[in-house]
DRENDO-1510 file (C-alpha; in Angstrom, 1 decimal, always signed):
<recs>
REC; n; res; u; v; w
REC; 1; MET; +0.0; +0.0; +0.0 .
REC; 2; ILE; +1.5; +3.3; -1.1 .
REC; 3; VAL; +0.4; +6.4; +0.8 .
REC; 4; MET; +0.9; +9.6; -1.2 .
REC; 5; LYS; +1.7; +13.0; +0.4 .
REC; 6; PRO; -1.2; +15.5; +0.6 .
REC; 7; SER; +0.8; +17.7; -1.8 .
REC; 8; ALA; +1.2; +14.9; -4.4 .
REC; 9; THR; +0.4; +16.1; -7.9 .
REC; 10; ASP; -1.8; +14.1; -10.4 .
REC; 11; GLY; +1.4; +13.4; -12.3 .
REC; 12; GLU; +3.2; +12.0; -9.3 .
REC; 13; ILE; +0.2; +9.8; -8.5 .
REC; 14; GLN; +0.0; +8.6; -12.1 .
REC; 15; ASN; +3.7; +7.8; -12.1 .
REC; 16; VAL; +3.2; +5.4; -9.1 .
REC; 17; ILE; +0.2; +3.8; -10.8 .
REC; 18; ASP; +2.2; +3.2; -14.0 .
REC; 19; ARG; +5.1; +1.7; -12.1 .
REC; 20; ILE; +2.8; -0.7; -10.2 .
REC; 21; THR; +1.2; -1.7; -13.5 .
REC; 22; SER; +4.6; -2.5; -15.0 .
REC; 23; THR; +5.0; -5.3; -12.5 .
REC; 24; GLY; +1.8; -7.0; -13.5 .
REC; 25; ALA; +0.1; -6.0; -10.3 .
REC; 26; ARG; -3.2; -4.1; -10.4 .
REC; 27; PRO; -3.3; -0.6; -8.9 .
REC; 28; HIS; -6.3; +0.3; -6.7 .
REC; 29; VAL; -6.6; +4.0; -6.1 .
REC; 30; SER; -8.5; +5.2; -3.0 .
REC; 31; ALA; -8.7; +9.0; -2.9 .
REC; 32; GLY; -9.7; +10.5; +0.5 .
REC; 33; GLU; -10.2; +14.2; +1.4 .
REC; 34; THR; -6.5; +14.7; +2.2 .
REC; 35; LEU; -4.7; +11.5; +1.2 .
REC; 36; THR; -4.5; +9.3; -1.8 .
REC; 37; VAL; -3.7; +5.6; -1.1 .
REC; 38; ILE; -2.7; +3.3; -3.9 .
REC; 39; GLY; -3.0; -0.5; -3.3 .
REC; 40; ALA; -1.0; -2.9; -5.4 .
REC; 41; ILE; -3.2; -6.0; -5.9 .
REC; 42; GLY; -1.7; -9.3; -6.9 .
REC; 43; ASP; -0.1; -12.5; -5.6 .
REC; 44; SER; +3.1; -12.9; -3.6 .
REC; 45; GLU; +5.3; -12.6; -6.8 .
REC; 46; HIS; +3.6; -9.3; -7.6 .
REC; 47; ASP; +4.2; -8.1; -4.0 .
REC; 48; GLU; +7.9; -8.8; -4.3 .
REC; 49; ARG; +8.2; -7.0; -7.7 .
REC; 50; VAL; +6.4; -3.9; -6.3 .
REC; 51; ALA; +8.6; -4.0; -3.1 .
REC; 52; ASN; +11.7; -4.0; -5.4 .
REC; 53; LEU; +10.5; -0.8; -7.2 .
REC; 54; GLY; +11.7; +1.4; -4.3 .
REC; 55; LEU; +8.6; +3.5; -4.5 .
REC; 56; GLU; +9.3; +5.2; -1.2 .
REC; 57; GLU; +11.9; +7.2; -3.1 .
REC; 58; ASP; +9.5; +8.5; -5.7 .
REC; 59; PRO; +8.4; +12.1; -5.6 .
REC; 60; GLY; +5.0; +12.5; -3.9 .
REC; 61; VAL; +5.2; +9.3; -2.0 .
REC; 62; ASP; +4.9; +9.6; +1.8 .
REC; 63; ARG; +5.4; +6.0; +2.8 .
REC; 64; VAL; +5.1; +2.4; +1.6 .
REC; 65; MET; +3.2; +0.0; +3.9 .
REC; 66; PRO; +3.2; -3.8; +3.3 .
REC; 67; ILE; -0.1; -5.5; +3.9 .
REC; 68; ALA; +0.5; -8.9; +5.3 .
REC; 69; LYS; -3.1; -10.1; +5.1 .
REC; 70; PRO; -4.3; -11.9; +2.0 .
REC; 71; TYR; -7.3; -9.6; +1.9 .
REC; 72; LYS; -5.7; -6.4; +0.7 .
REC; 73; LEU; -8.7; -4.2; -0.1 .
REC; 74; ALA; -10.7; -5.3; +3.0 .
REC; 75; SER; -7.8; -4.7; +5.3 .
REC; 76; ARG; -8.1; -2.1; +8.0 .
REC; 77; GLN; -4.9; -0.6; +6.7 .
REC; 78; LEU; -6.7; +0.7; +3.6 .
REC; 79; ALA; -8.9; +3.0; +5.7 .
REC; 80; GLN; -6.3; +5.9; +5.4 .
REC; 81; GLY; -6.2; +6.4; +9.2 .
REC; 82; GLU; -10.0; +6.7; +9.4 .
REC; 83; GLU; -11.9; +4.6; +12.0 .
REC; 84; ALA; -13.9; +2.8; +9.3 .
REC; 85; SER; -15.5; +3.2; +5.9 .
REC; 86; VAL; -18.8; +5.1; +5.8 .
REC; 87; PHE; -21.2; +4.4; +2.9 .
REC; 88; ASP; -24.3; +6.4; +1.7 .
REC; 89; ILE; -27.0; +4.1; +0.5 .
REC; 90; GLY; -30.2; +5.8; -0.6 .
REC; 91; GLY; -29.5; +8.8; +1.6 .
REC; 92; ARG; -28.8; +6.6; +4.7 .
REC; 93; LYS; -25.3; +6.5; +6.1 .
REC; 94; ILE; -23.8; +3.2; +7.3 .
REC; 95; GLY; -20.6; +2.8; +9.2 .
REC; 96; GLY; -18.7; +5.1; +11.5 .
REC; 97; ASN; -21.1; +6.6; +14.1 .
REC; 98; ASN; -24.1; +5.6; +12.0 .
REC; 99; PHE; -26.3; +2.6; +12.9 .
REC; 100; SER; -28.5; +1.0; +10.2 .
REC; 101; LEU; -31.7; -0.8; +11.2 .
REC; 102; ILE; -32.8; -3.0; +8.3 .
REC; 103; ALA; -36.2; -4.5; +8.9 .
REC; 104; GLY; -39.1; -6.2; +7.1 .
REC; 105; PRO; -40.4; -9.7; +6.3 .
REC; 106; CYS; -38.1; -12.6; +5.6 .
REC; 107; THR; -40.2; -13.4; +2.6 .
REC; 108; VAL; -42.3; -11.3; +0.3 .
REC; 109; GLU; -45.5; -13.4; +0.5 .
REC; 110; SER; -48.1; -10.9; -0.8 .
REC; 111; ARG; -48.7; -7.3; -1.7 .
REC; 112; GLU; -50.8; -6.8; +1.5 .
REC; 113; GLN; -48.2; -8.3; +3.8 .
REC; 114; THR; -45.2; -6.4; +2.4 .
REC; 115; LEU; -46.8; -3.0; +1.9 .
REC; 116; GLY; -48.6; -3.3; +5.2 .
REC; 117; THR; -45.3; -3.8; +7.0 .
REC; 118; ALA; -43.6; -0.9; +5.2 .
REC; 119; ASP; -46.6; +1.4; +5.7 .
REC; 120; TYR; -46.7; +0.6; +9.4 .
REC; 121; PHE; -43.0; +1.7; +9.8 .
REC; 122; VAL; -43.8; +5.0; +8.1 .
REC; 123; GLU; -47.1; +5.7; +9.9 .
REC; 124; LYS; -45.5; +5.1; +13.3 .
REC; 125; GLY; -42.5; +7.2; +12.4 .
REC; 126; LEU; -40.1; +4.3; +13.3 .
REC; 127; ALA; -36.4; +4.7; +12.9 .
REC; 128; VAL; -36.0; +2.2; +10.2 .
REC; 129; SER; -33.1; +2.7; +7.8 .
REC; 130; MET; -33.8; +0.2; +5.0 .
REC; 131; PHE; -36.6; -2.3; +4.1 .
REC; 132; ARG; -35.7; -6.0; +3.6 .
REC; 133; GLY; -37.7; -8.7; +1.9 .
REC; 134; GLY; -36.9; -11.8; +0.0 .
REC; 135; ALA; -38.3; -12.4; -3.5 .
REC; 136; TYR; -36.0; -15.4; -3.9 .
REC; 137; LYS; -35.5; -17.8; -0.9 .
REC; 138; PRO; -32.8; -20.4; -0.5 .
REC; 139; ARG; -34.4; -23.4; +1.3 .
REC; 140; THR; -32.8; -26.5; +2.8 .
REC; 141; GLY; -35.6; -28.7; +1.3 .
REC; 142; PRO; -36.4; -28.6; -2.5 .
REC; 143; TYR; -40.1; -28.7; -1.9 .
REC; 144; SER; -40.3; -25.7; +0.4 .
REC; 145; PHE; -41.6; -22.3; -0.8 .
REC; 146; MET; -38.8; -20.6; -2.9 .
REC; 147; GLY; -40.3; -17.1; -3.1 .
REC; 148; LEU; -42.4; -15.2; -5.5 .
REC; 149; GLY; -39.5; -14.4; -7.8 .
REC; 150; ARG; -40.0; -11.5; -10.1 .
REC; 151; ASP; -43.5; -10.9; -8.9 .
REC; 152; GLY; -42.0; -10.4; -5.4 .
REC; 153; LEU; -39.5; -7.9; -6.9 .
REC; 154; LYS; -42.5; -5.9; -8.3 .
REC; 155; ILE; -44.0; -5.7; -4.8 .
REC; 156; LEU; -40.7; -4.5; -3.4 .
REC; 157; GLN; -40.5; -1.8; -6.0 .
REC; 158; GLU; -43.9; -0.7; -5.1 .
REC; 159; ALA; -42.9; -0.5; -1.4 .
REC; 160; LYS; -39.9; +1.5; -2.4 .
REC; 161; ASP; -41.9; +3.9; -4.5 .
REC; 162; LYS; -44.5; +4.4; -1.8 .
REC; 163; THR; -42.2; +4.7; +1.3 .
REC; 164; GLY; -38.8; +5.8; +0.0 .
REC; 165; TYR; -37.0; +3.0; +1.9 .
REC; 166; PRO; -33.9; +1.6; +0.2 .
REC; 167; ILE; -34.5; -2.1; -0.5 .
REC; 168; VAL; -32.4; -5.0; +0.6 .
REC; 169; THR; -33.1; -8.3; -1.1 .
REC; 170; GLU; -31.3; -11.5; -1.8 .
REC; 171; LEU; -29.8; -12.7; -5.1 .
REC; 172; MET; -29.2; -16.5; -5.5 .
REC; 173; ASP; -28.7; -16.9; -9.2 .
REC; 174; LEU; -26.8; -14.9; -11.8 .
REC; 175; ARG; -29.6; -15.4; -14.2 .
REC; 176; GLU; -31.7; -13.1; -12.0 .
REC; 177; LEU; -29.0; -10.4; -11.6 .
REC; 178; ASP; -30.5; -7.8; -14.0 .
REC; 179; ALA; -34.0; -8.1; -12.5 .
REC; 180; VAL; -32.7; -7.7; -9.0 .
REC; 181; LEU; -30.5; -4.8; -9.9 .
REC; 182; GLU; -33.5; -2.9; -11.1 .
REC; 183; VAL; -35.0; -2.9; -7.6 .
REC; 184; ALA; -32.3; -3.5; -5.0 .
REC; 185; ASP; -30.3; -0.8; -3.3 .
REC; 186; VAL; -28.4; -3.5; -1.5 .
REC; 187; ILE; -28.0; -7.0; -2.8 .
REC; 188; GLN; -27.9; -9.7; -0.1 .
REC; 189; ILE; -25.8; -12.7; -0.5 .
REC; 190; GLY; -26.8; -15.5; +1.8 .
REC; 191; ALA; -24.6; -17.8; +3.9 .
REC; 192; ARG; -24.9; -20.6; +1.4 .
REC; 193; ASN; -23.5; -18.4; -1.4 .
REC; 194; MET; -20.7; -16.8; +0.5 .
REC; 195; GLN; -18.1; -18.8; -1.4 .
REC; 196; ASN; -19.9; -18.7; -4.8 .
REC; 197; TYR; -17.0; -16.8; -6.3 .
REC; 198; ASN; -18.5; -16.4; -9.8 .
REC; 199; LEU; -21.5; -14.7; -8.2 .
REC; 200; LEU; -19.3; -12.5; -6.0 .
REC; 201; THR; -17.2; -11.4; -9.0 .
REC; 202; GLU; -20.2; -10.4; -11.0 .
REC; 203; LEU; -21.6; -8.4; -8.1 .
REC; 204; GLY; -18.2; -6.6; -7.9 .
REC; 205; LYS; -18.6; -5.6; -11.5 .
REC; 206; ALA; -22.2; -4.5; -11.0 .
REC; 207; GLY; -21.3; -1.9; -8.4 .
REC; 208; THR; -24.5; -2.1; -6.3 .
REC; 209; PRO; -23.8; -2.4; -2.6 .
REC; 210; VAL; -23.6; -5.9; -1.2 .
REC; 211; LEU; -24.6; -7.3; +2.1 .
REC; 212; LEU; -22.5; -10.5; +2.4 .
REC; 213; LYS; -23.5; -13.0; +5.0 .
REC; 214; ARG; -20.9; -15.2; +6.7 .
REC; 215; GLY; -21.0; -18.9; +5.8 .
REC; 216; LEU; -22.2; -21.4; +8.4 .
REC; 217; SER; -18.7; -22.8; +9.0 .
REC; 218; ALA; -16.5; -19.9; +7.6 .
REC; 219; THR; -13.6; -18.5; +9.5 .
REC; 220; LEU; -13.3; -14.7; +9.6 .
REC; 221; ASP; -10.4; -14.8; +7.2 .
REC; 222; GLU; -12.5; -16.9; +4.7 .
REC; 223; PHE; -15.3; -14.3; +5.2 .
REC; 224; LEU; -13.0; -11.4; +4.4 .
REC; 225; LEU; -11.5; -13.2; +1.4 .
REC; 226; ALA; -15.0; -13.7; +0.1 .
REC; 227; ALA; -15.5; -9.9; +0.4 .
REC; 228; GLU; -12.3; -9.4; -1.4 .
REC; 229; TYR; -13.7; -11.0; -4.5 .
REC; 230; ILE; -16.3; -8.2; -4.7 .
REC; 231; LEU; -13.9; -5.4; -3.7 .
REC; 232; LYS; -11.2; -6.4; -6.3 .
REC; 233; GLU; -13.7; -5.8; -9.1 .
REC; 234; GLY; -14.2; -2.2; -8.0 .
REC; 235; ASN; -17.3; -2.4; -5.8 .
REC; 236; GLU; -16.2; -0.7; -2.6 .
REC; 237; LYS; -19.6; -0.9; -0.8 .
REC; 238; VAL; -19.6; -4.3; +1.0 .
REC; 239; LEU; -21.4; -4.8; +4.3 .
REC; 240; LEU; -20.3; -7.9; +6.3 .
REC; 241; CYS; -23.1; -9.7; +8.1 .
REC; 242; GLU; -22.6; -12.1; +11.0 .
REC; 243; ARG; -25.7; -14.4; +11.0 .
REC; 244; GLY; -24.7; -17.3; +13.3 .
REC; 245; ILE; -22.4; -20.2; +12.8 .
REC; 246; ARG; -23.0; -23.9; +13.1 .
REC; 247; THR; -21.6; -25.5; +16.3 .
REC; 248; PHE; -22.3; -28.5; +18.5 .
REC; 249; GLU; -25.0; -26.6; +20.4 .
REC; 250; THR; -28.6; -27.7; +19.8 .
REC; 251; GLY; -30.4; -25.4; +22.3 .
REC; 252; TYR; -30.9; -22.8; +19.6 .
REC; 253; ARG; -30.7; -22.5; +15.8 .
REC; 254; PHE; -27.2; -21.2; +15.3 .
REC; 255; THR; -24.5; -19.7; +17.5 .
REC; 256; LEU; -24.4; -16.0; +17.0 .
REC; 257; ASP; -20.7; -15.1; +17.1 .
REC; 258; LEU; -20.9; -11.6; +18.6 .
REC; 259; LEU; -17.1; -11.7; +19.3 .
REC; 260; ALA; -16.8; -11.5; +15.5 .
REC; 261; VAL; -18.0; -7.9; +15.7 .
REC; 262; PRO; -15.0; -6.4; +17.5 .
REC; 263; VAL; -12.5; -8.8; +15.9 .
REC; 264; LEU; -13.7; -7.8; +12.4 .
REC; 265; LYS; -13.5; -4.2; +13.3 .
REC; 266; GLU; -9.8; -4.8; +14.2 .
REC; 267; ARG; -9.2; -6.4; +10.8 .
REC; 268; THR; -11.3; -4.5; +8.3 .
REC; 269; HIS; -12.7; -1.0; +7.5 .
REC; 270; LEU; -15.9; -2.5; +6.2 .
REC; 271; PRO; -19.2; -2.0; +8.2 .
REC; 272; VAL; -20.3; -5.0; +10.2 .
REC; 273; ILE; -24.0; -6.0; +10.4 .
REC; 274; VAL; -25.6; -8.6; +12.6 .
REC; 275; ASP; -28.6; -10.8; +11.8 .
REC; 276; PRO; -30.1; -12.0; +15.1 .
REC; 277; SER; -33.3; -13.5; +13.6 .
REC; 278; HIS; -31.7; -16.4; +11.7 .
REC; 279; ALA; -29.3; -17.2; +14.6 .
REC; 280; ALA; -32.0; -17.2; +17.3 .
REC; 281; GLY; -34.8; -19.0; +15.4 .
REC; 282; LYS; -37.1; -18.0; +18.2 .
REC; 283; ARG; -38.8; -14.6; +18.6 .
REC; 284; HIS; -38.1; -14.1; +22.3 .
REC; 285; LEU; -34.3; -14.5; +21.7 .
REC; 286; VAL; -34.2; -11.9; +18.9 .
REC; 287; GLU; -34.4; -8.8; +21.1 .
REC; 288; PRO; -31.7; -9.7; +23.6 .
REC; 289; MET; -29.3; -10.7; +20.9 .
REC; 290; SER; -30.1; -7.5; +19.0 .
REC; 291; LEU; -29.3; -5.3; +22.0 .
REC; 292; ALA; -26.1; -7.2; +22.6 .
REC; 293; ALA; -25.0; -6.7; +19.0 .
REC; 294; ALA; -25.8; -3.0; +19.0 .
REC; 295; ALA; -23.9; -2.5; +22.3 .
REC; 296; ALA; -21.0; -4.5; +21.0 .
REC; 297; GLY; -20.5; -1.9; +18.3 .
REC; 298; ALA; -22.2; -3.5; +15.3 .
REC; 299; ASP; -22.9; -1.0; +12.5 .
REC; 300; GLY; -26.4; -2.3; +12.0 .
REC; 301; ILE; -29.0; -5.1; +12.5 .
REC; 302; ILE; -31.1; -6.9; +9.9 .
REC; 303; VAL; -34.2; -8.2; +11.5 .
REC; 304; GLU; -37.4; -9.9; +10.5 .
REC; 305; VAL; -40.8; -8.3; +11.1 .
REC; 306; HIS; -44.2; -9.7; +10.1 .
REC; 307; PRO; -47.8; -8.5; +10.5 .
REC; 308; HIS; -48.9; -12.0; +11.5 .
REC; 309; PRO; -45.9; -14.3; +12.2 .
REC; 310; GLU; -48.1; -17.3; +12.9 .
REC; 311; GLU; -49.4; -17.1; +9.3 .
REC; 312; ALA; -45.9; -16.7; +7.7 .
REC; 313; VAL; -45.0; -19.0; +4.9 .
REC; 314; CYS; -41.6; -19.5; +6.4 .
REC; 315; ASP; -39.5; -18.5; +9.5 .
REC; 316; GLY; -42.6; -17.2; +11.4 .
REC; 317; PRO; -41.3; -18.3; +14.8 .
REC; 318; GLN; -38.3; -15.9; +14.6 .
REC; 319; ALA; -40.2; -12.9; +13.1 .
REC; 320; LEU; -41.1; -10.0; +15.4 .
REC; 321; ARG; -44.7; -8.8; +15.6 .
REC; 322; LEU; -45.5; -5.3; +14.4 .
REC; 323; SER; -47.2; -4.7; +17.7 .
REC; 324; GLU; -43.9; -5.2; +19.6 .
REC; 325; PHE; -41.6; -3.6; +17.0 .
REC; 326; ASP; -42.1; +0.0; +18.3 .
REC; 327; GLN; -40.5; -0.8; +21.7 .
REC; 328; TYR; -37.9; -2.9; +20.0 .
REC; 329; VAL; -36.7; +0.0; +17.9 .
REC; 330; ASP; -36.4; +2.3; +20.9 .
REC; 331; LYS; -34.4; -0.3; +22.8 .
REC; 332; VAL; -32.0; -0.9; +19.9 .
REC; 333; ALA; -31.5; +2.8; +19.5 .
REC; 334; GLN; -30.5; +3.0; +23.2 .
REC; 335; ALA; -28.1; +0.1; +22.9 .
REC; 336; ALA; -26.5; +1.6; +19.8 .
REC; 337; LEU; -25.9; +4.8; +21.8 .
REC; 338; LEU; -23.8; +2.8; +24.2 .
REC; 339; ALA; -21.4; +2.2; +21.3 .
REC; 340; GLY; -21.6; +5.9; +20.2 .
REC; 341; LYS; -23.9; +5.3; +17.2 .
REC; 342; THR; -27.3; +6.7; +16.2 .
REC; 343; ILE; -29.8; +5.1; +13.8 .
REC; 344; SER; -29.6; +6.6; +10.3 .
REC; 345; VAL; -32.9; +7.4; +8.7 .
REC; 346; GLY; -31.9; +9.7; +5.9 .
</recs>
């Protein structure tokens, strides 16, 4: 990683870019308000060639910093001395001192259910940052409900047009990429697809923000390397989501690894989101884990809410009721304040 001086000219910056390119490495330029940082992306051979260039002697170069981690672009060192990256998604800030509350039904089941939920958030003036809903649903069993597909996307578009909420929805198949891109402000990649590298690469090229969920058995390094697939294609807006990992414990659905929140923040500049719903599997466990996640410094929560959970097509037992969501939002806001964050609502 080459850090340029604040006084570096465009010509000096271009000279460094050209010299990095000559080694076969790929330059990645990150221009901040005062500093420009140039990453040299490649394998160990490329790293050695760049190191031998002696770039620290070039005009305009402040310092050269080797990044030991295999995830170069996700590394905390790329944050240019800032605490973390802050992204603007549909007028909502995420990262830094901003907390993002992403809420809505797990599955888009009908127009009434989806619009009813979004309308409730607006009518009550709830501090909801973004609206989530699944038009395509990955299921363990092949005979389970797989979502409404493109009809579900149309309903999400209507909710977006009516309420102004940015939309978070899942993509499972590259064949549906264009359709999802038309609606989504954030594309969710589920745990099962965390290591679908072709899918991640195409999302990197698409440029739409990505919420990447951690795989059921993925280490944090594997998680960050998956994010690197998106980042290396030029898409800088990646949100990391801890959603629970599979362990020997059977008392609840998954083990929500909240220790991952501070550890990820030590390793990466990317925002860290927590999904308490899928880990808990039971409604009464969602709130305490949400509060713990917010207090631990998470940059946001993605949570399931349903008008009538007992009638939900899937995952009803873990969905919060609308009637209890008001108090939930207030409590989460208070917990986020403990970590110095406020909910971003545009």
